[in-house]
N, C-alpha and C positions, 0 to 999 in steps of 0.2 A: 504494501500500497505505497502510494505518496501520499507525505504529510502534508497537510494544507499550510499556509504560509506562518496563521499564528503556533501552529503546534513547533515549526521547524524554528521559525523565531523562539521561542521559551528553549526547546533544545538547546540551542545557540546561548543561549544566556546559562543556562546549567553548564554546559562544556568551560564555559568562562568561569562561573562560579567555582567549578571544580579545580581547576587549573591555576586561579589565584587562592584559592584556599590557603597554602601551605604559608603564602607573604602573611597571612592575618593570622597565622601560626605560630610565630617566631619565637615568640617567648617559649612556645612547650614543645617544639619539635628541637630548639637549641642550631635549627639549619643555618649557615652563612648564607650569602648572597648566591655562591655560586651552585652550592645546593639546594636551593630555591629553584634556580635556572635549569638547573639540571632535570628536577622532579617535573616542573612545568612543562618541558621539551617530553620529556617521556609520558606523560600522561595525554598530552598533545597526539604524539604520534599512537598512543593508545588509539585515543578516540575518532583519530583518522582514519585507521584501520579496520576499527569495529562499529563504525556508525549506527550500528543498530542497538546499542548501549543504550542511545541519546535516547530513541525511542521507547526502549524496553520503560525507560527512567521515567518518560514522559505520561507513558499508559499508567503508571503507577500514580505519578503525581496525579491524574485525572480521575480514576480512581477513588483516591483518596478526598480528592476535591467533592467529587459526586458524592461522597460517602456524608461529607461535612456539609452539602447543602441538605441533604435528604434528615439528616438529624436536625439541623435547624425549622426546616421546613414542618417537621413533625413537631417540635416544639412551639410554631406559631401558631398550626392548627389547633392545638390542642389550648393555646390561649385564649383564640378566640373562637371556639367552638359556638358560643353561643349566637353570637353574629352569624355564623357560618350555619347552623343547624337547626336555629329556634329564632328568627328574628320576627316570624308573625306575620311576615308579608309575603315573603316568596313562593310563588306555586309551588307546589308538590306532586309528583305525580309517584307512578309504581307500586310500590306494597309500603304502604305507611310503616310498617312493622319490619321491614327487610331488614336482613342483616350487613346490608354494605349500605353506606349511602353514598349516592353520585350526587355530584352538586358540577352545575355548569354554569360560566361567567361568557356572556352569548352576547353576540349583536347581531341584528338583521341585514347587516349589509356585509359583513362577514361572508366570504365566497366559503375559506374554511368550516366557518358554523353551517354553511348550509351545505356543505358533504357532508358532516358529521350527523345533520338532523335525522336524517330515516337509518343511520345505523346506529345513534344511542339508543331512538326507539325500536328497534330491534332487538337491541341488548336486553332493554330493560324488561318486552314485551318477552322473550325468549325463557329470560334468567329466572322471572317472576319473583326473587327476593330481594331485589333494588331499591331503595328509596329515593328517586329523581328529587332532586331541587333544581330551580333556575332562577339564576339572578342575571337583572336585567343592567347589561352593563356598556352604553352605547358610546360607541368611540371614535366611530370612522364618519365624524360628523353630522349636520341639523338633519339629515334624512333619517342616520340610525337612530337620533336622539327622539323624531318624532313617531318614528314606530314603536321606541320603545315607550314611551311615552301615551301610544296612543295603547299597546299590549296592557300595563297597568291598570289607565284608565277603563277598560272593558272588564279589567277583575275587579274593580272596588265598585261597577256598574251593575254586573250584571253576574258576576261570582265567576268560580275557577275553571266550569265548564268552556263557560264563553271566552275565558283566558284564554285556555288550550286551540281552541277554533283560530281566534287571533293570530297565537303564536305561531302555530302552523301553517297559517296563509299568510304571515308577513317573513317568514322565512323563504319563502317561495313566489314573493314577488319581484317580478322584473323591473315594471315601471317605480317609477318615482312615489314616494309615500306624500302627493300632496295631498291637500284639504278634501279637495273633491275626488280622489283615490281613496282616500279612508273613509268618506261617506258614502261611496259605494261599498267601499269592503264592510263598514258596519251594516248597511243594509244589507248585503248578501247572509251577514250571519247571522240576520234575523235579530240586528239590534237597533237602540234608540239612537240613531246616527247624531242629533243633537245633545240627547245627554253625554255620549262619550264624548263629541269632541269638546263641550263643555268642562266635561272633566278631565281630559290632559292639562289644561292647568290650574288642577285641586291641588294646594301643597301639601299636601299626602304623597302626592305622583313626586314632586320636588322631592323630597323626603326621604323618600323611598332608592332615589336614584343618588342622592348626596349622599347616603348610607353606605349603597353599594359599593359605589365610587372609594368613599372611605375603607371601606374593607378591603378592595381588590388596594390600594395604594399599602393599607400593612402588609398584604400577602404579598408585594411585591409585582404584583399582576397587570403588566402593561399592554397586553393584546389577548384577541381571542380565536379560537374559543380556548380558554381554561378550564384544568375540571380538578374535583377534588372528588380522589375516590379515596374512601376511608380516611386513611390520616398519610396518603402520598397527594402531593403536587403534580399534577401532568398540565405541564405549558405545550399548547397547540394541538392541531389534528392525531388523531392516532387512530388508526384502521380498529375496524371491528374486533376483528380475530385479536389482537395485542392489548386493547381494551379488556377482554374477555380472560387474558390471562392474569392483567392488573384485579382485575375483580378475585378471580380466583385466589389469587397472590394473599390478596386482605381478608379472604378466608382462611388461607392456611396459617397468616399470623395470629388469629386471633384465638 
């Protein structure tokens, strides 16, 4: 495998640090200048003859960094569990008594959210033991914000079933969510369009979006989709088969 530029740069930093190490350990080793130069030359020659050592070192470093990040994520998820799992606002589907909870931060205008939508629905349906929570997280501009406000207003005005229908329709909407388009969508869903459109400016809608944004900031979530599966933070789109493996690993750990 050819290393990417960041990996190669880091590897070169490791090599430099190793070759310079004796200079910082002069008091401990008692090496004089000539001996230090000789050791540096020997290390350099070894690395040039065995460059795979640098890649092995990078692999170990990346594994340690990934483990440290995972442990930090787990602690953060535990600390923020009430806001993530029991905020009293976010729509919930699947099995409310499921042994694994799946949370998705979603933006309706996000291409990868759209790609994941049907696969997540299939995952929840096939598994049968997943509690599914949706966090509205519009980050891709005004169209995203309007879509999320419409979805939340629908839930406040007409309940969870209506929200789910609006959610499914918005994620597949191809045109812009203009006022006319949203009114038409409300009509297609059997909703009171005037009531929903008025509710979009409700302080409760604003408060929910602000709370989700604040939560995402605390979790260092900057993109969508982002998933929380049990005590694991999964950033970005994950194919169905891999998501199933993550769910199974959560069950194995419990």
